[in-house]
N, CA, C and O atoms as a GROMACS GRO file, in nm:
protein
  176
    1MET      N    1  14.702   8.865   9.183
    1MET     CA    2  14.651   8.997   9.150
    1MET      C    3  14.717   9.046   9.022
    1MET      O    4  14.836   9.021   8.999
    2ILE      N    5  14.643   9.113   8.940
    2ILE     CA    6  14.692   9.164   8.813
    2ILE      C    7  14.782   9.285   8.836
    2ILE      O    8  14.748   9.375   8.912
    3GLY      N    9  14.897   9.286   8.769
    3GLY     CA   10  14.989   9.399   8.781
    3GLY      C   11  14.944   9.514   8.691
    3GLY      O   12  14.855   9.499   8.607
    4TYR      N   13  15.005   9.625   8.710
    4TYR     CA   14  14.977   9.742   8.627
    4TYR      C   15  15.098   9.833   8.628
    4TYR      O   16  15.186   9.822   8.713
    5ARG      N   17  15.102   9.922   8.532
    5ARG     CA   18  15.205  10.025   8.529
    5ARG      C   19  15.148  10.145   8.455
    5ARG      O   20  15.058  10.131   8.372
    6PHE      N   21  15.202  10.261   8.486
    6PHE     CA   22  15.161  10.383   8.419
    6PHE      C   23  15.257  10.412   8.306
    6PHE      O   24  15.377  10.388   8.318
    7LEU      N   25  15.206  10.464   8.197
    7LEU     CA   26  15.294  10.517   8.094
    7LEU      C   27  15.368  10.636   8.155
    7LEU      O   28  15.316  10.701   8.245
    8SER      N   29  15.487  10.663   8.107
    8SER     CA   30  15.570  10.770   8.163
    8SER      C   31  15.496  10.904   8.167
    8SER      O   32  15.499  10.974   8.268
    9LEU      N   33  15.431  10.938   8.056
    9LEU     CA   34  15.360  11.067   8.052
    9LEU      C   35  15.243  11.072   8.149
    9LEU      O   36  15.216  11.176   8.210
   10ALA      N   37  15.174  10.961   8.164
   10ALA     CA   38  15.061  10.956   8.258
   10ALA      C   39  15.110  10.970   8.402
   10ALA      O   40  15.048  11.040   8.482
   11GLU      N   41  15.221  10.904   8.432
   11GLU     CA   42  15.276  10.915   8.567
   11GLU      C   43  15.323  11.058   8.595
   11GLU      O   44  15.303  11.110   8.704
   12GLU      N   45  15.385  11.119   8.495
   12GLU     CA   46  15.428  11.259   8.510
   12GLU      C   47  15.309  11.350   8.538
   12GLU      O   48  15.315  11.436   8.626
   13GLU      N   49  15.202  11.330   8.464
   13GLU     CA   50  15.083  11.412   8.482
   13GLU      C   51  15.021  11.391   8.620
   13GLU      O   52  14.975  11.486   8.683
   14MET      N   53  15.021  11.266   8.666
   14MET     CA   54  14.966  11.236   8.798
   14MET      C   55  15.048  11.304   8.907
   14MET      O   56  14.992  11.359   9.002
   15VAL      N   57  15.180  11.301   8.894
   15VAL     CA   58  15.268  11.366   8.993
   15VAL      C   59  15.248  11.517   8.989
   15VAL      O   60  15.242  11.582   9.094
   16GLU      N   61  15.237  11.573   8.870
   16GLU     CA   62  15.212  11.718   8.859
   16GLU      C   63  15.080  11.756   8.925
   16GLU      O   64  15.072  11.857   8.995
   17ALA      N   65  14.977  11.675   8.903
   17ALA     CA   66  14.847  11.702   8.965
   17ALA      C   67  14.859  11.694   9.117
   17ALA      O   68  14.804  11.778   9.189
   18SER      N   69  14.930  11.594   9.166
   18SER     CA   70  14.950  11.579   9.310
   18SER      C   71  15.023  11.700   9.368
   18SER      O   72  14.985  11.751   9.473
   19ASN      N   73  15.127  11.744   9.299
   19ASN     CA   74  15.201  11.862   9.345
   19ASN      C   75  15.113  11.986   9.347
   19ASN      O   76  15.122  12.067   9.439
   20TYR      N   77  15.029  12.002   9.246
   20TYR     CA   78  14.938  12.116   9.240
   20TYR      C   79  14.842  12.113   9.359
   20TYR      O   80  14.825  12.213   9.429
   21TYR      N   81  14.779  11.996   9.382
   21TYR     CA   82  14.685  11.984   9.493
   21TYR      C   83  14.753  12.009   9.627
   21TYR      O   84  14.696  12.071   9.716
   22GLU      N   85  14.875  11.960   9.641
   22GLU     CA   86  14.950  11.979   9.766
   22GLU      C   87  14.980  12.127   9.789
   22GLU      O   88  14.976  12.175   9.903
   23ALA      N   89  15.009  12.198   9.682
   23ALA     CA   90  15.037  12.342   9.693
   23ALA      C   91  14.910  12.419   9.732
   23ALA      O   92  14.918  12.522   9.799
   24GLU      N   93  14.795  12.368   9.691
   24GLU     CA   94  14.668  12.434   9.725
   24GLU      C   95  14.630  12.410   9.871
   24GLU      O   96  14.579  12.499   9.938
   25SER      N   97  14.656  12.288   9.919
   25SER     CA   98  14.618  12.254  10.056
   25SER      C   99  14.704  12.137  10.104
   25SER      O  100  14.706  12.031  10.040
   26GLU      N  101  14.772  12.156  10.214
   26GLU     CA  102  14.862  12.053  10.265
   26GLU      C  103  14.787  11.921  10.288
   26GLU      O  104  14.682  11.918  10.352
   27GLY      N  105  14.842  11.814  10.234
   27GLY     CA  106  14.782  11.682  10.249
   27GLY      C  107  14.692  11.643  10.133
   27GLY      O  108  14.662  11.525  10.114
   28LEU      N  109  14.648  11.741  10.055
   28LEU     CA  110  14.556  11.712   9.945
   28LEU      C  111  14.623  11.632   9.834
   28LEU      O  112  14.559  11.548   9.772
   29GLY      N  113  14.750  11.658   9.810
   29GLY     CA  114  14.822  11.582   9.708
   29GLY      C  115  14.832  11.436   9.746
   29GLY      O  116  14.815  11.348   9.662
   30ARG      N  117  14.860  11.409   9.873
   30ARG     CA  118  14.867  11.270   9.922
   30ARG      C  119  14.731  11.204   9.912
   30ARG      O  120  14.722  11.087   9.873
   31GLU      N  121  14.625  11.276   9.946
   31GLU     CA  122  14.490  11.220   9.935
   31GLU      C  123  14.458  11.184   9.791
   31GLU      O  124  14.397  11.081   9.764
   32PHE      N  125  14.500  11.268   9.698
   32PHE     CA  126  14.478  11.242   9.556
   32PHE      C  127  14.545  11.110   9.516
   32PHE      O  128  14.483  11.025   9.452
   33LEU      N  129  14.674  11.094   9.553
   33LEU     CA  130  14.745  10.971   9.517
   33LEU      C  131  14.684  10.849   9.587
   33LEU      O  132  14.678  10.741   9.528
   34ASP      N  133  14.639  10.866   9.710
   34ASP     CA  134  14.572  10.756   9.780
   34ASP      C  135  14.445  10.715   9.708
   34ASP      O  136  14.415  10.596   9.695
   35ASP      N  137  14.370  10.814   9.661
   35ASP     CA  138  14.247  10.785   9.586
   35ASP      C  139  14.277  10.712   9.455
   35ASP      O  140  14.206  10.619   9.418
   36VAL      N  141  14.383  10.754   9.386
   36VAL     CA  142  14.422  10.687   9.262
   36VAL      C  143  14.453  10.540   9.292
   36VAL      O  144  14.405  10.451   9.222
   37ARG      N  145  14.533  10.516   9.396
   37ARG     CA  146  14.566  10.377   9.432
   37ARG      C  147  14.443  10.296   9.470
   37ARG      O  148  14.430  10.180   9.432
   38ARG      N  149  14.353  10.358   9.544
   38ARG     CA  150  14.231  10.289   9.587
   38ARG      C  151  14.146  10.249   9.467
   38ARG      O  152  14.093  10.138   9.463
   39VAL      N  153  14.132  10.338   9.370
   39VAL     CA  154  14.052  10.308   9.250
   39VAL      C  155  14.118  10.198   9.168
   39VAL      O  156  14.050  10.108   9.118
   40ILE      N  157  14.250  10.204   9.155
   40ILE     CA  158  14.320  10.099   9.081
   40ILE      C  159  14.301   9.964   9.149
   40ILE      O  160  14.278   9.864   9.082
   41ASP      N  161  14.311   9.961   9.281
   41ASP     CA  162  14.290   9.836   9.354
   41ASP      C  163  14.148   9.784   9.334
   41ASP      O  164  14.128   9.663   9.323
   42THR      N  165  14.052   9.873   9.330
   42THR     CA  166  13.913   9.833   9.308
   42THR      C  167  13.897   9.772   9.168
   42THR      O  168  13.832   9.669   9.152
   43ILE      N  169  13.956   9.835   9.070
   43ILE     CA  170  13.947   9.786   8.932
   43ILE      C  171  14.016   9.650   8.918
   43ILE      O  172  13.966   9.560   8.850
   44ARG      N  173  14.131   9.637   8.984
   44ARG     CA  174  14.207   9.512   8.973
   44ARG      C  175  14.130   9.400   9.038
   44ARG      O  176  14.177   9.286   9.040
   0.00000   0.00000   0.00000
């Protein structure tokens, strides 16, 4: 399987987005990160 990594700024932005979603609705931040992982796995 092909590896991947996020640039530091992209990872920071993703974590900030996750924190924002989590603050809006409990569990939503985790769902966001799960979706990101799922899409990356699909692309890979």
